[in-house]
C-alpha positions in Angstrom: 28.2 0.4 20.2 27.2 1.2 16.5 29.1 3.9 14.8 27.8 5.1 11.4 30.3 6.0 8.8 29.2 9.0 6.8 29.0 8.3 3.1 29.4 11.0 0.4 25.9 10.2 -0.8 24.2 10.8 2.5 21.7 13.6 2.6 21.3 15.7 5.7 18.2 15.6 7.8 18.4 19.4 8.0 17.0 19.8 4.5 15.4 23.1 3.4 11.8 22.3 2.6 8.3 23.7 2.5 7.1 20.9 4.7 6.9 22.7 8.1 4.4 20.2 9.5 6.7 17.3 8.5 9.7 18.9 10.4 7.6 19.5 13.5 6.6 15.8 13.4 10.2 14.7 13.3 11.0 16.9 16.3 8.3 15.3 18.3 9.2 11.9 17.2 12.9 12.3 18.2 11.7 13.1 21.7 9.2 10.2 21.9 11.0 7.5 19.8 7.7 6.6 18.1 6.5 4.9 15.1 3.0 3.6 14.6 1.5 0.6 13.7 -0.6 -2.1 12.3 -3.5 -1.5 14.7 -4.1 2.0 13.4 -3.2 1.3 9.8 -5.6 -1.6 9.6 -8.5 0.8 10.1 -7.9 2.1 6.6 -9.5 0.1 3.7 -8.6 2.5 0.9 -5.8 4.6 -0.4 -6.1 7.6 1.9 -2.7 8.2 3.5 -2.5 8.0 7.3 -0.2 9.9 9.4 2.4 7.8 11.2 2.7 10.5 13.7 -0.8 10.8 14.8 -1.2 12.3 18.3 -4.6 10.9 19.0 -4.6 9.7 22.6 -7.3 7.0 22.1 -5.2 5.0 19.7 -2.8 2.2 21.0 0.4 2.1 19.1 3.0 -0.6 18.7 6.1 1.4 19.5 8.8 1.2 16.9 11.6 3.8 16.9 12.6 5.4 13.6 16.3 5.1 12.9 16.9 8.6 11.6 19.7 8.6 9.0 22.8 10.5 10.2 24.2 12.3 7.3 26.8 14.9 6.2 25.8 18.5 5.5 24.1 18.8 2.2 22.7 21.6 0.2 20.0 19.4 -1.4 16.4 20.4 -1.0 13.6 18.1 -0.2 10.9 17.9 -2.8 7.7 19.2 -1.3 5.1 16.5 -0.5 2.6 18.0 -2.8 4.9 17.4 -5.8 5.9 13.9 -4.8 2.2 12.9 -4.6 1.0 14.6 -7.8 3.8 14.1 -10.3 3.9 10.4 -10.8 4.7 7.6 -13.2 2.2 4.7 -12.5 0.8 3.6 -15.8 -1.8 1.4 -14.1 -3.6 4.6 -13.4 -2.8 6.4 -16.7 0.2 7.6 -18.6 0.2 11.3 -17.8 2.0 12.5 -14.8 -1.3 13.8 -13.2 -3.4 10.7 -14.1 -2.4 8.6 -11.0 -3.5 11.0 -8.4 -6.8 11.5 -10.2 -7.6 8.0 -10.9 -6.3 6.2 -7.8 -8.4 7.8 -5.1 -10.7 4.8 -4.6 -7.9 2.2 -4.7 -8.3 -0.4 -2.0 -5.2 -1.5 -0.1 -6.7 -3.5 2.7 -6.9 -6.4 2.6 -3.6 -7.1 0.9 -1.3 -10.1 0.5 2.4 -10.0 -0.4 3.6 -13.5 -1.1 7.3 -14.5 -0.8 8.1 -17.7 -2.7 10.4 -19.4 -5.1 13.9 -20.7 -4.2 13.4 -20.4 -0.5 13.0 -22.9 2.4 10.4 -20.9 4.2 7.9 -19.2 1.9 5.4 -17.0 3.6 2.7 -14.3 3.1 2.5 -10.8 4.6 -0.9 -9.3 5.2 -1.7 -5.6 5.3 -0.9 -5.2 9.0 2.2 -7.2 8.7 3.7 -4.7 6.3 4.0 -2.2 9.1 4.7 -4.5 12.0 6.8 -7.4 10.8 10.1 -5.5 10.4 11.5 -2.4 12.2 10.7 0.7 10.2 13.1 3.5 9.5 13.2 6.8 7.6 15.7 7.3 4.8 16.1 10.4 2.6 16.8 9.1 -0.8 17.0 10.8 -4.3 14.8 9.3 -7.0 16.1 9.8 -10.5 13.7 9.2 -13.4 14.8 8.3 -16.9 12.9 11.3 -18.2 15.7 13.6 -16.8 13.8 14.8 -13.6 14.5 13.9 -10.0 13.2 14.3 -6.5 14.6 14.1 -3.0 12.1 12.2 -0.8 11.9 11.1 2.9 10.8 7.4 2.6 9.6 5.2 5.4 10.3 1.5 5.2 12.6 -1.5 5.8 15.4 -3.2 3.9 14.3 -5.7 1.3 17.1 -7.9 2.8 14.8 -8.4 5.9 12.0 -10.0 3.8 14.5 -12.2 1.9 16.3 -13.4 5.0 13.1 -14.4 6.7 12.3 -16.7 3.7 15.7 -18.5 4.0 16.8 -18.5 0.3 18.6 -21.5 -1.0 21.7 -21.7 -3.1 19.7 -21.5 -6.3 18.4 -18.0 -5.5 20.3 -15.8 -7.9 17.7 -13.1 -8.7 14.6 -11.6 -7.1 11.4 -11.2 -9.2 8.6 -8.7 -8.3 5.0 -8.5 -9.5 2.5 -5.7 -9.1 -1.2 -6.3 -8.4 -3.3 -7.1 -11.5 -6.8 -5.6 -10.9 -8.2 -3.9 -14.0 -11.4 -2.9 -12.1 -9.3 -0.8 -9.8 -6.5 0.1 -12.2 -8.0 1.5 -15.3 -4.7 1.5 -17.2 -4.7 -2.3 -17.1 -7.9 -2.5 -19.1 -6.4 -1.1 -22.2 -2.8 -1.3 -23.5 -3.5 2.0 -25.2 -4.3 3.6 -21.8 -1.7 1.7 -20.0 1.2 2.7 -22.3 1.3 -0.4 -24.3 2.4 -2.5 -21.3 1.5 -6.2 -20.9 0.2 -6.5 -17.3 0.8 -7.4 -14.5 3.9 -5.2 -14.2 7.1 -7.2 -13.4 10.5 -6.2 -12.2 13.7 -7.8 -11.1 17.0 -7.5 -9.2 20.1 -9.5 -8.8 20.3 -11.1 -5.4 23.2 -9.0 -4.3 21.5 -5.9 -5.3 18.3 -6.9 -3.4 20.4 -7.7 -0.3 22.3 -4.3 -0.5 21.4 -2.3 2.7 20.3 0.7 0.6 17.5 -1.3 -1.2 14.3 -0.3 0.6 10.7 -1.6 0.7 8.8 1.6 1.3 5.4 1.8 3.1 5.3 5.5 3.6 6.7 8.9 2.8 6.7 12.3 4.6 5.5 10.7 7.7 2.4 9.1 6.2 1.5 5.8 4.6 2.0 5.7 0.9 -0.8 7.3 -1.2 -2.1 5.0 -3.9 -0.5 7.0 -6.7 2.9 6.5 -5.0 2.6 2.8 -4.9 0.5 1.9 -1.8 0.7 -0.1 0.3 4.2 -1.3 -0.5 6.8 -0.4 -3.2 10.5 -0.9 -4.0 13.0 2.0 -3.8 16.6 1.3 -5.2 18.2 4.7 -5.0 21.1 4.1 -7.4 18.8 3.0 -10.3 16.4 4.9 -12.5 12.8 5.3 -11.2 11.3 2.8 -13.6 12.9 0.1 -11.4 10.7 1.2 -8.4 7.9 -1.3 -8.9 4.7 -0.3 -7.0 1.8 -2.0 -5.2 3.7 -5.3 -5.0 1.9 -8.5 -4.4 4.7 -11.1 -5.2 8.3 -11.5 -4.5 9.9 -14.6 -5.9 13.5 -15.7 -5.7 14.6 -17.4 -8.8 17.6 -18.9 -10.5 17.6 -17.1 -13.8 17.3 -13.5 -14.7 13.6 -12.6 -14.6 11.8 -10.6 -17.2 11.1 -6.9 -16.5 8.3 -4.9 -17.9 10.2 -2.0 -19.6 12.8 -4.3 -21.0 10.1 -6.3 -22.6 8.3 -3.3 -24.0 11.5 -1.5 -25.3 14.7 -3.5 -24.8 16.8 -0.9 -26.8 15.8 1.8 -24.3 15.5 0.0 -20.9 18.0 -2.6 -19.8 17.7 -5.0 -16.9 20.1 -3.2 -14.6 18.8 0.4 -14.9 21.8 1.8 -13.1 22.1 5.6 -13.4 24.9 6.2 -15.8 25.1 9.8 -17.1 27.7 8.8 -19.8 25.1 6.6 -21.5 22.4 8.6 -23.3 18.9 7.3 -23.5 18.1 6.8 -27.3 15.9 9.8 -27.2 17.6 12.2 -24.7 20.7 12.9 -22.8 21.2 11.4 -19.3 24.0 13.9 -18.4 21.8 16.3 -16.4 18.5 16.3 -14.6 15.8 18.8 -13.4 15.4 18.6 -9.7 11.8 19.1 -8.6 12.0 21.3 -5.5 10.3 24.4 -4.3 9.8 26.0 -7.8 7.2 25.2 -10.4 7.4 22.0 -12.4 9.1 24.1 -15.2 11.6 25.6 -12.8 15.2 25.4 -14.2 16.8 23.5 -11.2 19.2 21.8 -13.6 22.0 19.8 -12.1 24.6 17.3 -13.3 23.7 13.7 -13.0 26.0 11.6 -10.9 27.0 8.0 -11.6 24.8 5.5 -9.7 22.8 8.6 -8.7 25.4 9.6 -6.2 25.5 6.2 -4.3 28.6 4.8 -6.1 30.6 4.5 -2.9 28.1 2.0 -1.6 27.2 0.1 -4.7 29.9 0.4 -7.4 31.8 -2.6 -6.1 28.8 -4.9 -7.2 29.4 -4.0 -10.8 33.2 -4.2 -10.9 34.4 -5.6 -14.3 31.1 -5.2 -15.9 30.7 -3.1 -19.1 28.1 -0.6 -17.8 27.4 0.6 -21.4 26.4 -3.0 -22.4 24.7 -3.9 -19.2 22.6 -0.7 -18.8 
């Protein structure tokens, strides 16, 4: 018998939100124990999000139950889907927050290949269908805190990164995990020009320490709000590490490589003084250009609504992750 211990960082399923349709889906799903599937998802060759909870009777679904997160009562409010899908940092499609949703509509996600390689005994490749059928999918309501001092609360759908890593059988030299985003300037206009793409040298790369990657909270997301990821949110698969700043959430991933030495990361390459390798949320350490002590939560109000709240260490997930950094100077290793 599995008993879940409630953590202080858990967020209640019973969130106040504008997404009435989303909540009705969750009610139906709880009764049916349903999650859909590669056969349906493979029909999509572009970025248009598909509804995991489609009720069409002529579609055969591979049944996979969502493991709904049991959590303590919380007053936090889910960020409405419309904001989550229109207020994005994805410089491959432009640097303004509204550029990705405008420029990513024709982005093709099928076919797709995600290669797992490096210091492993069993390297392998996941195709588009495999992203939705190789590992049990679950829903997790996580906060996403961006370094620009705004945050969201999002219901992600995905599976632990640890599952990908374990399947590859890492060897003793695997100390870090390196990630790489798709490089396709024809589809991603920001990659054509460093001016348009924020001065970034592409492809975008990111990294985690192996224990961070194996932490149960670290998620590979393939959907949100009951749908496959829209292109502007990182379709078809992205990283979500809830105790780190959002720039650690690499999108549209094509490569995961286990390595012995700390890998380079895009924002650290671009501005090492502002963006460290670890990217842990630490409200006591200011960004060189602004304070990190508080954040503007994007909820039901307009983007300029004053939903200002105090920022929590490790974004509120300290109970689950702080032990990994015991003895480290978190002002030096930011």
